[in-house]
C-alpha positions in Angstrom: -21.4 -13.9 -20.5 -19.6 -12.1 -23.4 -18.9 -14.5 -26.2 -15.0 -15.0 -26.9 -13.4 -13.8 -29.5 -12.7 -15.8 -32.6 -11.4 -15.5 -36.0 -14.3 -16.0 -38.9 -13.7 -18.6 -41.3 -10.9 -20.6 -39.5 -11.1 -23.4 -37.5 -8.5 -24.1 -34.6 -7.3 -27.1 -32.9 -10.0 -29.2 -31.2 -10.5 -28.2 -27.5 -9.4 -31.9 -26.8 -6.2 -31.0 -28.0 -3.2 -29.0 -26.2 -3.3 -25.6 -28.6 0.3 -25.6 -27.1 1.4 -29.0 -29.3 0.5 -27.3 -32.7 1.7 -23.6 -32.0 5.0 -23.2 -34.1 8.3 -21.9 -32.5 8.8 -18.2 -32.2 10.2 -16.5 -35.6 13.9 -15.5 -35.2 13.9 -11.8 -35.5 16.9 -9.4 -36.8 17.5 -5.5 -37.4 16.1 -5.9 -41.1 13.0 -8.1 -39.8 9.5 -6.3 -40.9 7.3 -5.7 -38.5 5.0 -8.7 -39.2 7.6 -10.9 -38.6 8.4 -9.1 -35.2 4.6 -9.1 -34.2 4.4 -13.2 -34.9 7.5 -13.9 -32.9 6.0 -12.0 -30.3 2.6 -13.7 -30.2 4.5 -17.2 -30.4 6.5 -16.4 -27.5 3.9 -15.1 -25.0 0.9 -17.5 -26.1 3.5 -20.4 -25.7 4.4 -18.9 -22.2 0.3 -18.4 -21.4 -0.2 -22.1 -22.4 2.4 -23.5 -20.3 1.5 -21.5 -17.5 -2.2 -22.3 -17.6 -1.5 -25.9 -17.9 -0.1 -25.8 -14.1 -2.7 -23.8 -12.8 -5.1 -27.0 -11.8 -2.1 -28.4 -9.5 -1.1 -24.7 -8.2 2.4 -25.3 -9.6 4.9 -22.7 -8.3 4.5 -19.4 -10.3 1.9 -20.7 -12.4 -0.6 -17.9 -11.5 2.2 -15.3 -11.9 3.2 -16.4 -15.2 -0.3 -17.0 -16.7 -0.9 -13.1 -15.6 2.2 -11.9 -17.1 1.9 -13.6 -20.2 -1.8 -12.4 -20.7 -0.6 -8.9 -19.6 2.3 -9.0 -22.1 0.1 -9.9 -25.0 -2.7 -7.6 -24.1 0.2 -4.7 -24.3 1.6 -6.1 -27.4 -1.9 -5.8 -28.9 -2.3 -2.2 -27.8 1.1 -1.6 -29.5 0.6 -3.4 -32.9 -3.1 -4.0 -33.1 -4.2 -1.8 -35.8 -1.5 -4.1 -38.0 -3.8 -7.2 -37.6 -6.9 -7.5 -39.8 -10.4 -8.3 -38.4 -10.1 -6.1 -35.6 -8.5 -8.7 -33.3 -7.1 -6.4 -30.8 -10.5 -4.7 -30.0 -11.8 -8.5 -29.5 -8.7 -10.0 -27.6 -7.6 -7.2 -25.3 -10.9 -7.3 -23.3 -10.5 -11.2 -23.0 -7.2 -11.2 -21.9 -7.9 -8.4 -19.3 -10.6 -10.8 -18.2 -8.3 -13.8 -17.8 -5.7 -12.0 -15.7 -8.3 -10.7 -13.7 -9.5 -14.1 -12.8 -6.0 -14.5 -11.1 -5.5 -11.3 -9.5 -6.9 -12.2 -5.9 -4.7 -15.2 -5.9 -2.0 -13.4 -6.9 -2.2 -10.6 -4.4 -2.5 -13.1 -1.7 0.2 -15.5 -3.1 2.7 -12.3 -3.1 1.7 -11.3 0.7 2.3 -15.0 1.9 5.7 -15.1 0.0 6.6 -11.9 1.8 5.7 -12.8 5.2 6.8 -16.4 5.1 10.6 -15.5 3.9 10.7 -12.6 6.7 13.3 -13.9 9.3 13.2 -10.9 11.6 9.5 -11.1 11.9 9.7 -9.4 15.4 5.9 -8.2 15.4 4.6 -11.7 14.5 2.8 -10.7 11.4 3.3 -14.3 10.2 1.7 -16.3 13.2 -1.2 -13.9 12.9 -1.7 -13.8 8.8 -0.3 -16.9 7.3 -3.0 -19.5 7.8 -5.8 -17.1 7.1 -3.7 -16.0 3.8 -3.0 -19.6 2.7 -6.7 -20.6 3.2 -7.8 -17.4 1.4 -5.6 -18.2 -1.5 -7.0 -21.7 -1.9 -10.4 -20.3 -2.1 -9.4 -17.5 -4.8 -7.6 -20.4 -7.1 -10.5 -22.8 -6.5 -12.8 -19.9 -7.6 -11.0 -18.8 -10.5 -10.8 -22.6 -12.0 -14.2 -23.0 -13.2 -13.9 -20.0 -15.1 -10.4 -20.6 -16.6 -11.7 -24.0 -17.7 -15.1 -22.7 -19.3 -15.7 -22.4 -23.1 -15.0 -18.8 -22.7 -11.5 -19.5 -21.6 -11.2 -22.5 -24.1 -12.0 -20.1 -27.0 -9.5 -17.6 -25.7 -6.5 -19.8 -25.9 -7.7 -21.3 -29.2 -8.2 -18.1 -30.7 -4.7 -17.1 -29.5 -3.1 -20.3 -30.9 -4.6 -19.5 -34.2 -3.3 -16.0 -34.1 0.0 -17.0 -33.0 0.3 -19.9 -35.9 -0.8 -17.6 -38.7 -1.4 -14.0 -38.1 -3.0 -11.8 -40.7 -1.6 -8.3 -41.4 -2.4 -5.1 -43.1 0.2 -3.8 -45.7 1.9 -1.5 -43.4 3.2 -4.6 -41.3 5.6 -5.5 -44.3 7.6 -2.4 -43.5 10.4 -2.6 -41.4 10.1 -2.9 -37.7 12.5 0.0 -37.1 10.0 2.3 -39.2 6.9 0.9 -37.8 7.4 -0.5 -34.1 9.8 2.6 -33.5 7.2 5.3 -32.7 4.8 2.9 -31.3 7.3 2.3 -28.5 8.1 6.2 -28.2 4.3 6.8 -27.8 4.2 4.1 -25.0 7.4 5.5 -23.3 5.9 8.9 -23.3 2.5 8.4 -21.6 4.6 6.4 -19.0 7.1 9.5 -18.1 4.3 12.0 -18.4 2.3 10.0 -15.7 5.2 9.3 -13.5 6.7 13.1 -13.7 3.7 14.4 -12.4 3.6 12.3 -9.1 5.1 12.9 -5.7 5.4 10.9 -2.4 2.2 10.9 -0.6 -0.2 11.3 -3.3 -3.2 9.1 -4.1 -2.5 5.1 -4.1 -5.0 5.3 -7.3 -2.6 7.8 -9.1 0.9 5.9 -8.4 -1.0 2.7 -9.5 -2.1 4.5 -12.9 1.8 5.4 -13.2 2.8 1.5 -12.4 0.6 0.6 -15.1 1.7 3.2 -17.5 5.5 1.9 -16.8 4.5 -1.6 -17.4 3.0 -0.8 -20.7 6.1 1.0 -21.7 8.2 -2.0 -20.8 6.3 -4.5 -22.6 6.0 -2.2 -25.8 10.0 -1.9 -25.8 10.3 -5.5 -25.0 7.9 -6.0 -28.2 10.5 -3.9 -30.3 13.8 -4.7 -28.8 14.6 -7.8 -31.1 14.4 -5.6 -34.1 15.4 -2.3 -32.6 18.4 -3.3 -30.6 20.3 -2.2 -27.5 18.7 1.4 -26.9 15.1 -0.1 -26.8 16.2 -3.2 -24.8 17.7 -0.9 -22.3 14.5 1.2 -22.1 13.0 -1.8 -21.2 15.2 -2.4 -18.4 14.9 0.9 -17.6 10.9 1.0 -17.3 11.7 -2.5 -15.2 13.6 -1.1 -12.7 11.2 1.8 -12.2 8.0 -1.1 -11.7 10.1 -2.8 -8.7 9.7 0.3 -6.2 6.3 1.2 -8.0 5.2 -2.6 -7.3 6.2 -2.4 -3.7 4.2 0.8 -3.1 1.1 -1.0 -4.9 1.7 -4.2 -2.5 1.7 -2.2 0.5 -1.5 -0.7 -0.7 -3.0 -4.3 -1.4 -1.9 -5.5 1.9 -3.3 -2.9 4.1 -6.6 -4.1 2.3 -6.0 -7.7 2.5 -5.3 -7.3 6.5 -8.4 -5.0 7.1 -10.3 -8.2 5.4 -8.8 -10.4 7.8 -9.6 -8.4 11.0 -13.3 -8.2 9.7 -13.7 -11.9 8.6 -16.2 -13.3 10.9 -15.8 -16.7 9.7 -12.3 -16.9 11.5 -12.4 -15.1 14.6 -9.4 -13.1 15.6 -7.8 -13.0 19.2 -7.0 -9.2 20.7 -3.4 -9.9 20.1 -3.7 -11.0 16.7 -6.0 -7.9 16.2 -3.2 -5.4 17.5 -0.7 -7.0 15.3 -2.7 -6.5 12.5 -3.3 -3.0 13.6 0.4 -2.4 13.7 0.8 -3.8 10.2 -1.8 -1.6 8.8 0.0 1.5 10.4 3.1 0.3 8.8 1.7 -0.1 5.1 1.3 3.6 5.0 4.9 4.2 5.6 6.1 1.8 3.2 4.0 3.0 0.4 5.3 6.5 0.6 8.9 5.1 1.3 8.1 3.1 -2.1 7.0 5.9 -3.9 10.1 8.0 -3.0 12.4 5.4 -4.0 10.4 5.3 -7.5 11.0 9.3 -7.7 14.5 8.8 -7.0 15.3 5.8 -9.3 13.1 8.1 -12.3 15.4 11.4 -11.3 18.7 9.2 -11.7 17.3 7.5 -15.1 16.5 11.0 -16.7 19.5 11.4 -18.6 20.1 8.0 -20.0 16.1 8.2 -20.7 16.7 11.1 -22.9 19.8 9.6 -24.5 17.9 6.1 -25.2 14.7 7.9 -27.0 17.2 9.9 -28.7 18.8 6.6 -30.2 15.4 5.2 -31.1 14.1 8.4 -32.7 17.3 8.8 -35.0 
């Protein structure tokens, strides 16, 4: 297994001590703040969020899986934006580890989302819940149980310790001493531009993988804007909100594709025999996911079309 990232010459807290206890609070940020101040604030906020959520994984506390993954993704996306402003090549070493960490929880999160959707459907006229919920809950328990040994391994311990050390006292290049508006503004716009290009070329009915790439791009644009917003102000915050609104229908489409795969897994699971009636219900559900996916992509296109004018205005404000 790959050795986790670390910072040479610096000792972090003992693994017997919760790193959250020694992590300073986020640094206040204003429009005059340097890029380094903004980055340090982001690192502290998201590292604290990851550590707090991670502590709830053992007891499967509500939202612990989701919050852990979101914090890991925000840290990874942040490092993509400003990683070259950190010394010791930390971004190149931490980003793969954060991807690995979030990936351990992906199966449990997919099952969590599907379970919640079925459990809250009060008009389940087809009986999807009865056919699928017991199996989904069992699979979720297995997925989290399988993930926990990795998330309590020395590799994960070292990742948490490295993030804590970095958030406590990050080392920056000289360029980070410049104002955040000058340094981070163009970086936010680059992430925004990549996301816009991915989305603009897609149409409902295109391959799921292409839409998934667009969703990833939209999330990265959102997270990049969230990094810069405390210093870059309202246009940057509104840009983050715009991408957040777009990720909702894009996420619905991705959920439909994932749920289709999960239901097919349910049908093929020889360890849990399925009745003919349940198999029929599962078949109906699988068929419905194709329509749901296309409809979600159609809604995403509508949101993007309706946002284009505002998007140009926000970009112009950040470029000024």
